[in-house]
N, C-alpha and C positions, 0 to 999 in steps of 0.2 A: 059867378059863373059867366055872366055877360061880359064882364071885364076881361076874363081869360079868353073868350072868343074873339073880342076886339084885338087883343094882343096877338093872338095866333093869326088873325086876319092881317094885321099890320106887318107881322114878320113874313107871312106868305107874300104879301104885296111887295115888300122890300126885296125878298129873294127873287121874285119874278122880274122886278125892275133891274136888279143886278144881272140876272140872266139875260135880259133883253139888251142891256148895254154891252155885255160880253158878245152877244150874237152880232150886234152892229159892228163892234170892233173887229171880230173875226171876218165878217163880210168885207170890211174895208181892207184888211190884210190880204184876204184872198184876191180881191180885185187888184191890189198892188202887186201881188205875186204874178197874177196873170199878165199884167202890163210888163213886168220885168222879164217874164218868160218870152213874151212876144218880141221884146226888144232883143233878147239873146238869140232867139230863132232867126230874126232878121239879120243880125250880125253874122251868124253862122252861115246863112245862105249867101251873104255877100262874100265871106271868106272863101267859101267853096267856089264861087265864081272866079275869084282872084286866083285861087290855087289851081284851077283847071285851065286857066288861060296863060300858062307859062309860054314864053316865046318859043317858037320852033327852031329858030336859028341861034347862033351864038351871040353872047354879049361881048363887048370889047374886052379883050384880054381874058376871056373866060375859057379859052381852049386848053389852057395848060394848068394843071393842079398847082405846080410850084409858083407860077405867076399869080394865080388867084390867092393862094395863101400869103404870098409876099405882099400883095396889095392890101389885104386885110391887116396884116401885122404892121405895115408902114402907116396905114390909116389910123390904127389904134395908137401907135407911137406918136404920131403927129398930134392927135387929139389929146394925148396925155400931156405933151409939152405945152399945148395951147391952153388947155382948161385946168391944168394943175392937179392931176392925179397920177398915180403910177401904175404901170403895167407890170405886175409882179410875175406872172407866168403866162406863157403862150405855148400851147401844144396843138399840133395838127397831125391828123392821121396820115399814114402813107398809103392806105388802101382807098381805092375808089369803088363805090358800090352803086348799083342803079338807083337813080333818084326816085323817091316815093314821098310825096307830100302828105302831110297829116290831114289835108282837107279833101282828099279823094281816096277811094277804096282801091283803085288800080292805077297803074302807071300808063298814062295816055301820051307821054312825051318821051319816046325812045331817043337815045342819044345823050340824054342828060345824066350825069353821074353826080354823086355827092361825096364830100370829104368832111369828116368830123373834125371840129375845132373846139378847143376849150381855152378860155382866157380868164385870168384872175386880175381884177382891177382893184385898186385901193385908193380911197379918197372920201370926200363928202358926198352924201347920198344925192343931193340935187345935181351936183357936177357929174356924177356917174350916170344918172338917168339922162341927162342932157347929152352925154357922150354916146350912149347907146342910140338915142334918137338921131344923132348926127351920122350914124352908120348908113342911114338911108341914102346918103350921097355916094356911097361906094358903088362903083360900076360893075361889081361882081355880085350876082344874085346869091342870096342866102336865106335860110330860115332859122330862127332862134328856137331851139327845143326847150331850153330851161334857163332861167335867170334867177339866181338866188343871192339875196343880200343878207349880210350878217354884220351886226354892230361889233366893232372891235374895241374902241376906246372913245373917250370924250375929253375935251380940254376944259380949262377952268371957266370958259365962257359958256359951256354946255353944248358946244358943237361936237357932233359925233363923227368919228372916222369909221367907215364901213368897208367891207370887202364885197365885191360883186363877182360872182362866178357865172360866166356865160358859156353855155354849151350850144353850139350851132352847127349847121351844115352848110358848107359852101358848095355851090353848084358849078360844075364844069361841063362843057359840051364836048362830047366825043364824036358826034355825028350819028346819023341814023344808019343802023346796019351793023 
């Protein structure tokens, strides 16, 4: 009888130890989640500040929709030849709509309009990621709405070819009023 009590006590102690370890692990995970959430909240605040500080006046060559679209297309074509990928498709909308950033709930920048653009690039993933990063040098403002990469094939060395579809909005300035 005593032996059964000791076994039951040992099992209870082991269960409590496992429960304690789980509790410590959960507390650690919760604190990591809190840190991650705090970092995401800080980045969101920073993005909102960037989004609401859109320049009031025009950027160079941003007054005309066709010039802005042409600059983006020529920039992508130039990057394609320099970096070794292909620009398979390029479509730009013909309609201009009032600009609304995803970082603010209302439009505080009258005069700015947006044009939707979709481009399909094909090449190696690191090359395409570098090409998108290189768009920062474009002197026409834009916001990327969606970027989707899909693996298409791989060669005998294991290098993959991907397609990257980019949906973005080019900004053009029509003036206030």
